[in-house]
PQR file of N, CA, C, O and H, with PARSE charges and radii, in Angstrom:
ATOM      1  N   MET A   1       7.572  -6.553   2.273 -0.4000 1.5000
ATOM      2  CA  MET A   1       7.312  -6.991   0.916 -0.0000 2.0000
ATOM      3  C   MET A   1       5.953  -7.686   0.878  0.5500 1.7000
ATOM      4  O   MET A   1       5.533  -8.331   1.838 -0.5500 1.4000
ATOM      5  N   ILE A   2       5.297  -7.538  -0.239 -0.4000 1.5000
ATOM      6  CA  ILE A   2       4.002  -8.191  -0.421 -0.0000 2.0000
ATOM      7  C   ILE A   2       4.056  -9.062  -1.662  0.5500 1.7000
ATOM      8  O   ILE A   2       4.852  -8.819  -2.569 -0.5500 1.4000
ATOM      9  H   ILE A   2       5.638  -7.014  -1.020  0.4000 1.0000
ATOM     10  N   VAL A   3       3.217 -10.061  -1.695 -0.4000 1.5000
ATOM     11  CA  VAL A   3       3.117 -10.949  -2.853 -0.0000 2.0000
ATOM     12  C   VAL A   3       1.703 -10.837  -3.397  0.5500 1.7000
ATOM     13  O   VAL A   3       0.731 -11.080  -2.682 -0.5500 1.4000
ATOM     14  H   VAL A   3       2.571 -10.258  -0.958  0.4000 1.0000
ATOM     15  N   ILE A   4       1.595 -10.470  -4.657 -0.4000 1.5000
ATOM     16  CA  ILE A   4       0.308 -10.374  -5.333 -0.0000 2.0000
ATOM     17  C   ILE A   4       0.244 -11.520  -6.337  0.5500 1.7000
ATOM     18  O   ILE A   4       1.107 -11.661  -7.202 -0.5500 1.4000
ATOM     19  H   ILE A   4       2.384 -10.273  -5.238  0.4000 1.0000
ATOM     20  N   ARG A   5      -0.782 -12.320  -6.201 -0.4000 1.5000
ATOM     21  CA  ARG A   5      -0.936 -13.457  -7.106 -0.0000 2.0000
ATOM     22  C   ARG A   5      -1.722 -13.048  -8.345  0.5500 1.7000
ATOM     23  O   ARG A   5      -2.691 -12.295  -8.252 -0.5500 1.4000
ATOM     24  H   ARG A   5      -1.483 -12.206  -5.498  0.4000 1.0000
ATOM     25  N   LYS A   6      -1.312 -13.533  -9.476 -0.4000 1.5000
ATOM     26  CA  LYS A   6      -1.998 -13.230 -10.732 -0.0000 2.0000
ATOM     27  C   LYS A   6      -3.357 -13.923 -10.756  0.5500 1.7000
ATOM     28  O   LYS A   6      -3.487 -15.088 -10.379 -0.5500 1.4000
ATOM     29  H   LYS A   6      -0.525 -14.145  -9.552  0.4000 1.0000
ATOM     30  N   SER A   7      -4.357 -13.183 -11.206 -0.4000 1.5000
ATOM     31  CA  SER A   7      -5.693 -13.738 -11.348 -0.0000 2.0000
ATOM     32  C   SER A   7      -6.122 -13.601 -12.799  0.5500 1.7000
ATOM     33  O   SER A   7      -6.132 -12.502 -13.353 -0.5500 1.4000
ATOM     34  H   SER A   7      -4.251 -12.237 -11.512  0.4000 1.0000
ATOM     35  N   GLU A   8      -6.466 -14.696 -13.392 -0.4000 1.5000
ATOM     36  CA  GLU A   8      -6.887 -14.693 -14.793 -0.0000 2.0000
ATOM     37  C   GLU A   8      -8.344 -14.276 -14.952  0.5500 1.7000
ATOM     38  O   GLU A   8      -8.785 -13.968 -16.059 -0.5500 1.4000
ATOM     39  H   GLU A   8      -6.457 -15.589 -12.942  0.4000 1.0000
ATOM     40  N   THR A   9      -9.092 -14.264 -13.851 -0.4000 1.5000
ATOM     41  CA  THR A   9     -10.534 -14.050 -13.987 -0.0000 2.0000
ATOM     42  C   THR A   9     -11.059 -12.818 -13.266  0.5500 1.7000
ATOM     43  O   THR A   9     -12.239 -12.498 -13.408 -0.5500 1.4000
ATOM     44  H   THR A   9      -8.733 -14.514 -12.951  0.4000 1.0000
ATOM     45  N   ALA A  10     -10.241 -12.122 -12.505 -0.4000 1.5000
ATOM     46  CA  ALA A  10     -10.758 -11.004 -11.715 -0.0000 2.0000
ATOM     47  C   ALA A  10     -10.989  -9.744 -12.548  0.5500 1.7000
ATOM     48  O   ALA A  10     -11.800  -8.900 -12.166 -0.5500 1.4000
ATOM     49  H   ALA A  10      -9.282 -12.382 -12.390  0.4000 1.0000
ATOM     50  N   ASP A  11     -10.303  -9.601 -13.659 -0.4000 1.5000
ATOM     51  CA  ASP A  11     -10.421  -8.399 -14.474 -0.0000 2.0000
ATOM     52  C   ASP A  11     -11.433  -8.619 -15.594  0.5500 1.7000
ATOM     53  O   ASP A  11     -11.165  -9.346 -16.550 -0.5500 1.4000
ATOM     54  H   ASP A  11      -9.644 -10.286 -13.969  0.4000 1.0000
ATOM     55  N   THR A  12     -12.577  -7.996 -15.469 -0.4000 1.5000
ATOM     56  CA  THR A  12     -13.640  -8.191 -16.466 -0.0000 2.0000
ATOM     57  C   THR A  12     -13.280  -7.603 -17.821  0.5500 1.7000
ATOM     58  O   THR A  12     -13.940  -7.903 -18.816 -0.5500 1.4000
ATOM     59  H   THR A  12     -12.794  -7.405 -14.692  0.4000 1.0000
ATOM     60  N   ARG A  13     -12.252  -6.775 -17.877 -0.4000 1.5000
ATOM     61  CA  ARG A  13     -11.849  -6.179 -19.153 -0.0000 2.0000
ATOM     62  C   ARG A  13     -11.025  -7.129 -20.013  0.5500 1.7000
ATOM     63  O   ARG A  13     -10.940  -6.952 -21.228 -0.5500 1.4000
ATOM     64  H   ARG A  13     -11.716  -6.531 -17.068  0.4000 1.0000
ATOM     65  N   SER A  14     -10.412  -8.143 -19.386 -0.4000 1.5000
ATOM     66  CA  SER A  14      -9.474  -8.964 -20.150 -0.0000 2.0000
ATOM     67  C   SER A  14      -9.755 -10.465 -20.114  0.5500 1.7000
ATOM     68  O   SER A  14      -9.123 -11.216 -20.857 -0.5500 1.4000
ATOM     69  H   SER A  14     -10.481  -8.287 -18.399  0.4000 1.0000
ATOM     70  N   CYS A  15     -10.673 -10.917 -19.284 -0.4000 1.5000
ATOM     71  CA  CYS A  15     -10.906 -12.355 -19.227 -0.0000 2.0000
ATOM     72  C   CYS A  15     -12.078 -12.738 -20.138  0.5500 1.7000
ATOM     73  O   CYS A  15     -12.892 -11.897 -20.517 -0.5500 1.4000
ATOM     74  H   CYS A  15     -11.186 -10.307 -18.681  0.4000 1.0000
ATOM     75  N   ASP A  16     -12.138 -14.000 -20.470 -0.4000 1.5000
ATOM     76  CA  ASP A  16     -13.238 -14.537 -21.274 -0.0000 2.0000
ATOM     77  C   ASP A  16     -14.379 -14.889 -20.319  0.5500 1.7000
ATOM     78  O   ASP A  16     -14.388 -15.964 -19.719 -0.5500 1.4000
ATOM     79  H   ASP A  16     -11.476 -14.683 -20.163  0.4000 1.0000
ATOM     80  N   PHE A  17     -15.326 -13.988 -20.185 -0.4000 1.5000
ATOM     81  CA  PHE A  17     -16.401 -14.156 -19.203 -0.0000 2.0000
ATOM     82  C   PHE A  17     -17.221 -15.415 -19.427  0.5500 1.7000
ATOM     83  O   PHE A  17     -17.841 -15.925 -18.493 -0.5500 1.4000
ATOM     84  H   PHE A  17     -15.319 -13.114 -20.672  0.4000 1.0000
ATOM     85  N   SER A  18     -17.232 -15.922 -20.653 -0.4000 1.5000
ATOM     86  CA  SER A  18     -18.029 -17.125 -20.921 -0.0000 2.0000
ATOM     87  C   SER A  18     -17.407 -18.376 -20.321  0.5500 1.7000
ATOM     88  O   SER A  18     -18.055 -19.421 -20.256 -0.5500 1.4000
ATOM     89  H   SER A  18     -16.729 -15.508 -21.411  0.4000 1.0000
ATOM     90  N   GLN A  19     -16.155 -18.281 -19.882 -0.4000 1.5000
ATOM     91  CA  GLN A  19     -15.443 -19.425 -19.318 -0.0000 2.0000
ATOM     92  C   GLN A  19     -15.283 -19.347 -17.794  0.5500 1.7000
ATOM     93  O   GLN A  19     -14.610 -20.188 -17.197 -0.5500 1.4000
ATOM     94  H   GLN A  19     -15.628 -17.433 -19.935  0.4000 1.0000
ATOM     95  N   VAL A  20     -15.897 -18.347 -17.171 -0.4000 1.5000
ATOM     96  CA  VAL A  20     -15.708 -18.123 -15.740 -0.0000 2.0000
ATOM     97  C   VAL A  20     -17.005 -18.428 -14.998  0.5500 1.7000
ATOM     98  O   VAL A  20     -18.056 -17.860 -15.292 -0.5500 1.4000
ATOM     99  H   VAL A  20     -16.444 -17.664 -17.656  0.4000 1.0000
ATOM    100  N   THR A  21     -16.908 -19.328 -14.039 -0.4000 1.5000
ATOM    101  CA  THR A  21     -18.083 -19.653 -13.234 -0.0000 2.0000
ATOM    102  C   THR A  21     -18.266 -18.603 -12.133  0.5500 1.7000
ATOM    103  O   THR A  21     -17.355 -17.831 -11.834 -0.5500 1.4000
ATOM    104  H   THR A  21     -16.054 -19.790 -13.800  0.4000 1.0000
ATOM    105  N   LYS A  22     -19.435 -18.595 -11.552 -0.4000 1.5000
ATOM    106  CA  LYS A  22     -19.713 -17.680 -10.445 -0.0000 2.0000
ATOM    107  C   LYS A  22     -18.772 -17.971  -9.280  0.5500 1.7000
ATOM    108  O   LYS A  22     -18.317 -17.044  -8.610 -0.5500 1.4000
ATOM    109  H   LYS A  22     -20.174 -19.222 -11.795  0.4000 1.0000
ATOM    110  N   GLU A  23     -18.477 -19.235  -9.033 -0.4000 1.5000
ATOM    111  CA  GLU A  23     -17.572 -19.610  -7.950 -0.0000 2.0000
ATOM    112  C   GLU A  23     -16.155 -19.107  -8.219  0.5500 1.7000
ATOM    113  O   GLU A  23     -15.484 -18.624  -7.307 -0.5500 1.4000
ATOM    114  H   GLU A  23     -18.847 -19.988  -9.578  0.4000 1.0000
ATOM    115  N   GLN A  24     -15.696 -19.218  -9.475 -0.4000 1.5000
ATOM    116  CA  GLN A  24     -14.363 -18.712  -9.822 -0.0000 2.0000
ATOM    117  C   GLN A  24     -14.315 -17.192  -9.658  0.5500 1.7000
ATOM    118  O   GLN A  24     -13.336 -16.637  -9.158 -0.5500 1.4000
ATOM    119  H   GLN A  24     -16.240 -19.610 -10.216  0.4000 1.0000
ATOM    120  N   LEU A  25     -15.381 -16.538 -10.084 -0.4000 1.5000
ATOM    121  CA  LEU A  25     -15.431 -15.086  -9.966 -0.0000 2.0000
ATOM    122  C   LEU A  25     -15.408 -14.663  -8.502  0.5500 1.7000
ATOM    123  O   LEU A  25     -14.736 -13.694  -8.146 -0.5500 1.4000
ATOM    124  H   LEU A  25     -16.176 -16.989 -10.490  0.4000 1.0000
ATOM    125  N   LEU A  26     -16.129 -15.373  -7.662 -0.4000 1.5000
ATOM    126  CA  LEU A  26     -16.124 -15.074  -6.238 -0.0000 2.0000
ATOM    127  C   LEU A  26     -14.732 -15.255  -5.653  0.5500 1.7000
ATOM    128  O   LEU A  26     -14.246 -14.394  -4.920 -0.5500 1.4000
ATOM    129  H   LEU A  26     -16.674 -16.160  -7.951  0.4000 1.0000
ATOM    130  N   LYS A  27     -14.090 -16.373  -5.974 -0.4000 1.5000
ATOM    131  CA  LYS A  27     -12.746 -16.641  -5.466 -0.0000 2.0000
ATOM    132  C   LYS A  27     -11.758 -15.573  -5.951  0.5500 1.7000
ATOM    133  O   LYS A  27     -10.940 -15.087  -5.171 -0.5500 1.4000
ATOM    134  H   LYS A  27     -14.485 -17.072  -6.569  0.4000 1.0000
ATOM    135  N   SER A  28     -11.832 -15.216  -7.207 -0.4000 1.5000
ATOM    136  CA  SER A  28     -10.939 -14.195  -7.759 -0.0000 2.0000
ATOM    137  C   SER A  28     -11.193 -12.837  -7.110  0.5500 1.7000
ATOM    138  O   SER A  28     -10.256 -12.085  -6.839 -0.5500 1.4000
ATOM    139  H   SER A  28     -12.497 -15.611  -7.841  0.4000 1.0000
ATOM    140  N   SER A  29     -12.453 -12.531  -6.864 -0.4000 1.5000
ATOM    141  CA  SER A  29     -12.790 -11.252  -6.235 -0.0000 2.0000
ATOM    142  C   SER A  29     -12.272 -11.199  -4.809  0.5500 1.7000
ATOM    143  O   SER A  29     -11.749 -10.170  -4.380 -0.5500 1.4000
ATOM    144  H   SER A  29     -13.214 -13.142  -7.084  0.4000 1.0000
ATOM    145  N   GLU A  30     -12.409 -12.284  -4.071 -0.4000 1.5000
ATOM    146  CA  GLU A  30     -11.875 -12.348  -2.708 -0.0000 2.0000
ATOM    147  C   GLU A  30     -10.361 -12.202  -2.714  0.5500 1.7000
ATOM    148  O   GLU A  30      -9.795 -11.510  -1.868 -0.5500 1.4000
ATOM    149  H   GLU A  30     -12.834 -13.120  -4.419  0.4000 1.0000
ATOM    150  N   GLN A  31      -9.703 -12.860  -3.677 -0.4000 1.5000
ATOM    151  CA  GLN A  31      -8.246 -12.756  -3.797 -0.0000 2.0000
ATOM    152  C   GLN A  31      -7.852 -11.315  -4.097  0.5500 1.7000
ATOM    153  O   GLN A  31      -6.911 -10.790  -3.503 -0.5500 1.4000
ATOM    154  H   GLN A  31     -10.163 -13.422  -4.365  0.4000 1.0000
ATOM    155  N   HIS A  32      -8.565 -10.679  -5.011 -0.4000 1.5000
ATOM    156  CA  HIS A  32      -8.265  -9.295  -5.379 -0.0000 2.0000
ATOM    157  C   HIS A  32      -8.402  -8.367  -4.173  0.5500 1.7000
ATOM    158  O   HIS A  32      -7.529  -7.536  -3.925 -0.5500 1.4000
ATOM    159  H   HIS A  32      -9.330 -11.105  -5.494  0.4000 1.0000
ATOM    160  N   ILE A  33      -9.485  -8.505  -3.430 -0.4000 1.5000
ATOM    161  CA  ILE A  33      -9.708  -7.669  -2.251 -0.0000 2.0000
ATOM    162  C   ILE A  33      -8.598  -7.899  -1.233  0.5500 1.7000
ATOM    163  O   ILE A  33      -8.113  -6.943  -0.628 -0.5500 1.4000
ATOM    164  H   ILE A  33     -10.195  -9.181  -3.631  0.4000 1.0000
ATOM    165  N   ASP A  34      -8.193  -9.138  -1.033 -0.4000 1.5000
ATOM    166  CA  ASP A  34      -7.108  -9.462  -0.110 -0.0000 2.0000
ATOM    167  C   ASP A  34      -5.789  -8.850  -0.589  0.5500 1.7000
ATOM    168  O   ASP A  34      -5.031  -8.307   0.215 -0.5500 1.4000
ATOM    169  H   ASP A  34      -8.587  -9.914  -1.524  0.4000 1.0000
ATOM    170  N   ASP A  35      -5.515  -8.936  -1.889 -0.4000 1.5000
ATOM    171  CA  ASP A  35      -4.283  -8.368  -2.434 -0.0000 2.0000
ATOM    172  C   ASP A  35      -4.248  -6.850  -2.276  0.5500 1.7000
ATOM    173  O   ASP A  35      -3.209  -6.287  -1.930 -0.5500 1.4000
ATOM    174  H   ASP A  35      -6.131  -9.377  -2.541  0.4000 1.0000
ATOM    175  N   VAL A  36      -5.369  -6.187  -2.526 -0.4000 1.5000
ATOM    176  CA  VAL A  36      -5.428  -4.733  -2.352 -0.0000 2.0000
ATOM    177  C   VAL A  36      -5.207  -4.372  -0.886  0.5500 1.7000
ATOM    178  O   VAL A  36      -4.501  -3.410  -0.586 -0.5500 1.4000
ATOM    179  H   VAL A  36      -6.213  -6.644  -2.807  0.4000 1.0000
ATOM    180  N   ASP A  37      -5.798  -5.128   0.019 -0.4000 1.5000
ATOM    181  CA  ASP A  37      -5.595  -4.892   1.442 -0.0000 2.0000
ATOM    182  C   ASP A  37      -4.128  -5.047   1.818  0.5500 1.7000
ATOM    183  O   ASP A  37      -3.596  -4.240   2.580 -0.5500 1.4000
ATOM    184  H   ASP A  37      -6.372  -5.910  -0.224  0.4000 1.0000
ATOM    185  N   LYS A  38      -3.467  -6.078   1.290 -0.4000 1.5000
ATOM    186  CA  LYS A  38      -2.037  -6.271   1.563 -0.0000 2.0000
ATOM    187  C   LYS A  38      -1.234  -5.069   1.075  0.5500 1.7000
ATOM    188  O   LYS A  38      -0.322  -4.608   1.762 -0.5500 1.4000
ATOM    189  H   LYS A  38      -3.899  -6.733   0.671  0.4000 1.0000
ATOM    190  N   GLY A  39      -1.570  -4.563  -0.106 -0.4000 1.5000
ATOM    191  CA  GLY A  39      -0.867  -3.398  -0.647 -0.0000 2.0000
ATOM    192  C   GLY A  39      -1.057  -2.168   0.214  0.5500 1.7000
ATOM    193  O   GLY A  39      -0.101  -1.443   0.487 -0.5500 1.4000
ATOM    194  H   GLY A  39      -2.311  -4.938  -0.664  0.4000 1.0000
ATOM    195  N   ILE A  40      -2.280  -1.929   0.642 -0.4000 1.5000
ATOM    196  CA  ILE A  40      -2.567  -0.779   1.495 -0.0000 2.0000
ATOM    197  C   ILE A  40      -1.847  -0.913   2.833  0.5500 1.7000
ATOM    198  O   ILE A  40      -1.266   0.057   3.320 -0.5500 1.4000
ATOM    199  H   ILE A  40      -3.056  -2.519   0.420  0.4000 1.0000
ATOM    200  N   GLN A  41      -1.879  -2.097   3.429 -0.4000 1.5000
ATOM    201  CA  GLN A  41      -1.195  -2.316   4.707 -0.0000 2.0000
ATOM    202  C   GLN A  41       0.316  -2.113   4.563  0.5500 1.7000
ATOM    203  O   GLN A  41       0.964  -1.610   5.480 -0.5500 1.4000
ATOM    204  H   GLN A  41      -2.351  -2.885   3.034  0.4000 1.0000
ATOM    205  N   PHE A  42       0.875  -2.502   3.416 -0.4000 1.5000
ATOM    206  CA  PHE A  42       2.302  -2.299   3.153 -0.0000 2.0000
ATOM    207  C   PHE A  42       2.636  -0.809   3.148  0.5500 1.7000
ATOM    208  O   PHE A  42       3.608  -0.386   3.773 -0.5500 1.4000
ATOM    209  H   PHE A  42       0.348  -2.911   2.671  0.4000 1.0000
ATOM    210  N   PHE A  43       1.826  -0.009   2.439 -0.4000 1.5000
ATOM    211  CA  PHE A  43       2.085   1.426   2.386 -0.0000 2.0000
ATOM    212  C   PHE A  43       1.866   2.085   3.749  0.5500 1.7000
ATOM    213  O   PHE A  43       2.583   3.022   4.099 -0.5500 1.4000
ATOM    214  H   PHE A  43       1.036  -0.352   1.931  0.4000 1.0000
ATOM    215  N   ILE A  44       0.901   1.617   4.509 -0.4000 1.5000
ATOM    216  CA  ILE A  44       0.703   2.135   5.860 -0.0000 2.0000
ATOM    217  C   ILE A  44       1.944   1.882   6.703  0.5500 1.7000
ATOM    218  O   ILE A  44       2.366   2.758   7.457 -0.5500 1.4000
ATOM    219  H   ILE A  44       0.318   0.856   4.224  0.4000 1.0000
ATOM    220  N   SER A  45       2.535   0.693   6.587 -0.4000 1.5000
ATOM    221  CA  SER A  45       3.739   0.387   7.379 -0.0000 2.0000
ATOM    222  C   SER A  45       4.905   1.288   6.971  0.5500 1.7000
ATOM    223  O   SER A  45       5.687   1.711   7.822 -0.5500 1.4000
ATOM    224  H   SER A  45       2.192  -0.019   5.974  0.4000 1.0000
ATOM    225  N   LEU A  46       5.026   1.583   5.679 -0.4000 1.5000
ATOM    226  CA  LEU A  46       6.086   2.499   5.234 -0.0000 2.0000
ATOM    227  C   LEU A  46       5.850   3.906   5.771  0.5500 1.7000
ATOM    228  O   LEU A  46       6.787   4.561   6.228 -0.5500 1.4000
ATOM    229  H   LEU A  46       4.390   1.239   4.988  0.4000 1.0000
ATOM    230  N   LEU A  47       4.621   4.368   5.720 -0.4000 1.5000
ATOM    231  CA  LEU A  47       4.306   5.693   6.256 -0.0000 2.0000
ATOM    232  C   LEU A  47       4.586   5.770   7.749  0.5500 1.7000
ATOM    233  O   LEU A  47       5.094   6.781   8.234 -0.5500 1.4000
ATOM    234  H   LEU A  47       3.860   3.837   5.349  0.4000 1.0000
ATOM    235  N   ASN A  48       4.260   4.714   8.479 -0.4000 1.5000
ATOM    236  CA  ASN A  48       4.547   4.694   9.914 -0.0000 2.0000
ATOM    237  C   ASN A  48       6.039   4.781  10.184  0.5500 1.7000
ATOM    238  O   ASN A  48       6.460   5.451  11.127 -0.5500 1.4000
ATOM    239  H   ASN A  48       3.847   3.893   8.085  0.4000 1.0000
ATOM    240  N   MET A  49       6.844   4.111   9.366 -0.4000 1.5000
ATOM    241  CA  MET A  49       8.294   4.148   9.563 -0.0000 2.0000
ATOM    242  C   MET A  49       8.840   5.555   9.340  0.5500 1.7000
ATOM    243  O   MET A  49       9.623   6.044  10.154 -0.5500 1.4000
ATOM    244  H   MET A  49       6.502   3.567   8.600  0.4000 1.0000
ATOM    245  N   VAL A  50       8.445   6.210   8.260 -0.4000 1.5000
ATOM    246  CA  VAL A  50       9.001   7.534   7.975 -0.0000 2.0000
ATOM    247  C   VAL A  50       8.422   8.607   8.887  0.5500 1.7000
ATOM    248  O   VAL A  50       9.084   9.609   9.162 -0.5500 1.4000
ATOM    249  H   VAL A  50       7.809   5.813   7.599  0.4000 1.0000
ATOM    250  N   SER A  51       7.195   8.408   9.359 -0.4000 1.5000
ATOM    251  CA  SER A  51       6.607   9.425  10.237 -0.0000 2.0000
ATOM    252  C   SER A  51       7.334   9.488  11.576  0.5500 1.7000
ATOM    253  O   SER A  51       7.410  10.554  12.187 -0.5500 1.4000
ATOM    254  H   SER A  51       6.658   7.595   9.135  0.4000 1.0000
ATOM    255  N   ALA A  52       7.861   8.373  12.032 -0.4000 1.5000
ATOM    256  CA  ALA A  52       8.568   8.339  13.317 -0.0000 2.0000
ATOM    257  C   ALA A  52       9.833   9.191  13.285  0.5500 1.7000
ATOM    258  O   ALA A  52      10.279   9.674  14.326 -0.5500 1.4000
ATOM    259  H   ALA A  52       7.799   7.507  11.536  0.4000 1.0000
ATOM    260  N   ASP A  53      10.414   9.378  12.105 -0.4000 1.5000
ATOM    261  CA  ASP A  53      11.661  10.120  11.971 -0.0000 2.0000
ATOM    262  C   ASP A  53      11.461  11.529  11.411  0.5500 1.7000
ATOM    263  O   ASP A  53      12.412  12.308  11.343 -0.5500 1.4000
ATOM    264  H   ASP A  53      10.051   8.985  11.260  0.4000 1.0000
ATOM    265  N   HIS A  54      10.254  11.854  11.017 -0.4000 1.5000
ATOM    266  CA  HIS A  54       9.987  13.134  10.363 -0.0000 2.0000
ATOM    267  C   HIS A  54      10.394  14.318  11.254  0.5500 1.7000
ATOM    268  O   HIS A  54       9.978  14.420  12.408 -0.5500 1.4000
ATOM    269  H   HIS A  54       9.481  11.221  11.072  0.4000 1.0000
ATOM    270  N   ASP A  55      11.213  15.200  10.688 -0.4000 1.5000
ATOM    271  CA  ASP A  55      11.670  16.431  11.349 -0.0000 2.0000
ATOM    272  C   ASP A  55      12.387  16.195  12.673  0.5500 1.7000
ATOM    273  O   ASP A  55      12.427  17.096  13.510 -0.5500 1.4000
ATOM    274  H   ASP A  55      11.551  15.117   9.751  0.4000 1.0000
ATOM    275  N   SER A  56      12.947  15.025  12.884 -0.4000 1.5000
ATOM    276  CA  SER A  56      13.656  14.764  14.147 -0.0000 2.0000
ATOM    277  C   SER A  56      14.871  15.670  14.309  0.5500 1.7000
ATOM    278  O   SER A  56      15.303  15.943  15.429 -0.5500 1.4000
ATOM    279  H   SER A  56      12.914  14.293  12.203  0.4000 1.0000
ATOM    280  N   ASP A  57      15.424  16.140  13.182 -0.4000 1.5000
ATOM    281  CA  ASP A  57      16.570  17.048  13.270 -0.0000 2.0000
ATOM    282  C   ASP A  57      16.192  18.362  13.965  0.5500 1.7000
ATOM    283  O   ASP A  57      17.056  19.043  14.517 -0.5500 1.4000
ATOM    284  H   ASP A  57      15.073  15.919  12.272  0.4000 1.0000
ATOM    285  N   LYS A  58      14.914  18.713  13.938 -0.4000 1.5000
ATOM    286  CA  LYS A  58      14.481  19.921  14.644 -0.0000 2.0000
ATOM    287  C   LYS A  58      14.601  19.745  16.151  0.5500 1.7000
ATOM    288  O   LYS A  58      14.708  20.730  16.881 -0.5500 1.4000
ATOM    289  H   LYS A  58      14.212  18.160  13.490  0.4000 1.0000
ATOM    290  N   LEU A  59      14.585  18.519  16.619 -0.4000 1.5000
ATOM    291  CA  LEU A  59      14.692  18.251  18.049 -0.0000 2.0000
ATOM    292  C   LEU A  59      16.144  18.111  18.487  0.5500 1.7000
ATOM    293  O   LEU A  59      16.578  18.771  19.430 -0.5500 1.4000
ATOM    294  H   LEU A  59      14.498  17.719  16.026  0.4000 1.0000
ATOM    295  N   TRP A  60      16.903  17.240  17.793 -0.4000 1.5000
ATOM    296  CA  TRP A  60      18.284  17.039  18.226 -0.0000 2.0000
ATOM    297  C   TRP A  60      19.202  18.157  17.755  0.5500 1.7000
ATOM    298  O   TRP A  60      20.321  18.287  18.252 -0.5500 1.4000
ATOM    299  H   TRP A  60      16.550  16.703  17.026  0.4000 1.0000
ATOM    300  N   GLY A  61      18.746  18.966  16.806 -0.4000 1.5000
ATOM    301  CA  GLY A  61      19.549  20.104  16.341 -0.0000 2.0000
ATOM    302  C   GLY A  61      18.820  21.412  16.569  0.5500 1.7000
ATOM    303  O   GLY A  61      18.819  22.289  15.705 -0.5500 1.4000
ATOM    304  H   GLY A  61      17.837  18.861  16.403  0.4000 1.0000
ATOM    305  N   ILE A  62      18.199  21.546  17.736 -0.4000 1.5000
ATOM    306  CA  ILE A  62      17.360  22.713  18.008 -0.0000 2.0000
ATOM    307  C   ILE A  62      18.135  24.023  17.909  0.5500 1.7000
ATOM    308  O   ILE A  62      17.570  25.031  17.486 -0.5500 1.4000
ATOM    309  H   ILE A  62      18.200  20.834  18.438  0.4000 1.0000
ATOM    310  N   ASP A  63      19.403  24.038  18.285 -0.4000 1.5000
ATOM    311  CA  ASP A  63      20.184  25.278  18.191 -0.0000 2.0000
ATOM    312  C   ASP A  63      20.294  25.732  16.749  0.5500 1.7000
ATOM    313  O   ASP A  63      20.075  26.903  16.438 -0.5500 1.4000
ATOM    314  H   ASP A  63      19.863  23.219  18.629  0.4000 1.0000
ATOM    315  N   SER A  64      20.631  24.808  15.876 -0.4000 1.5000
ATOM    316  CA  SER A  64      20.754  25.133  14.457 -0.0000 2.0000
ATOM    317  C   SER A  64      19.391  25.497  13.857  0.5500 1.7000
ATOM    318  O   SER A  64      19.274  26.437  13.070 -0.5500 1.4000
ATOM    319  H   SER A  64      20.809  23.857  16.128  0.4000 1.0000
ATOM    320  N   PHE A  65      18.390  24.750  14.238 -0.4000 1.5000
ATOM    321  CA  PHE A  65      17.039  25.019  13.736 -0.0000 2.0000
ATOM    322  C   PHE A  65      16.572  26.402  14.191  0.5500 1.7000
ATOM    323  O   PHE A  65      15.998  27.154  13.403 -0.5500 1.4000
ATOM    324  H   PHE A  65      18.486  23.986  14.878  0.4000 1.0000
ATOM    325  N   HIS A  66      16.813  26.731  15.438 -0.4000 1.5000
ATOM    326  CA  HIS A  66      16.410  28.040  15.952 -0.0000 2.0000
ATOM    327  C   HIS A  66      17.169  29.145  15.240  0.5500 1.7000
ATOM    328  O   HIS A  66      16.592  30.177  14.899 -0.5500 1.4000
ATOM    329  H   HIS A  66      17.279  26.120  16.078  0.4000 1.0000
ATOM    330  N   SER A  67      18.448  28.937  15.015 -0.4000 1.5000
ATOM    331  CA  SER A  67      19.266  29.924  14.314 -0.0000 2.0000
ATOM    332  C   SER A  67      18.723  30.180  12.904  0.5500 1.7000
ATOM    333  O   SER A  67      18.611  31.327  12.471 -0.5500 1.4000
ATOM    334  H   SER A  67      18.917  28.098  15.292  0.4000 1.0000
ATOM    335  N   ASP A  68      18.389  29.101  12.197 -0.4000 1.5000
ATOM    336  CA  ASP A  68      17.818  29.246  10.864 -0.0000 2.0000
ATOM    337  C   ASP A  68      16.433  29.889  10.934  0.5500 1.7000
ATOM    338  O   ASP A  68      16.052  30.661  10.054 -0.5500 1.4000
ATOM    339  H   ASP A  68      18.479  28.169  12.548  0.4000 1.0000
ATOM    340  N   PHE A  69      15.703  29.570  11.965 -0.4000 1.5000
ATOM    341  CA  PHE A  69      14.326  30.035  12.128 -0.0000 2.0000
ATOM    342  C   PHE A  69      14.261  31.556  12.290  0.5500 1.7000
ATOM    343  O   PHE A  69      13.386  32.216  11.730 -0.5500 1.4000
ATOM    344  H   PHE A  69      16.012  28.942  12.679  0.4000 1.0000
ATOM    345  N   ILE A  70      15.204  32.098  13.068 -0.4000 1.5000
ATOM    346  CA  ILE A  70      15.135  33.532  13.357 -0.0000 2.0000
ATOM    347  C   ILE A  70      15.775  34.401  12.278  0.5500 1.7000
ATOM    348  O   ILE A  70      15.676  35.627  12.337 -0.5500 1.4000
ATOM    349  H   ILE A  70      15.915  31.562  13.524  0.4000 1.0000
ATOM    350  N   THR A  71      16.420  33.795  11.307 -0.4000 1.5000
ATOM    351  CA  THR A  71      17.034  34.604  10.247 -0.0000 2.0000
ATOM    352  C   THR A  71      16.165  34.682   9.043  0.5500 1.7000
ATOM    353  O   THR A  71      16.531  35.324   8.058 -0.5500 1.4000
ATOM    354  H   THR A  71      16.501  32.799  11.258  0.4000 1.0000
TER
END
């Protein structure tokens, strides 16, 4: 599970730019980059989990797989 914190200033489409300092923008941008990285790392971990089991039935059920394969 990942936690994404809400940022009031990172989205230039919805924040009041006249109220955001350069320091706030920097902090929000760093937070955004960190949150995106957490999301990507989360999906990588899920892909790693499912890849370990992918097509394992072809190995433990090789007789059945071969039978289906040749028909």
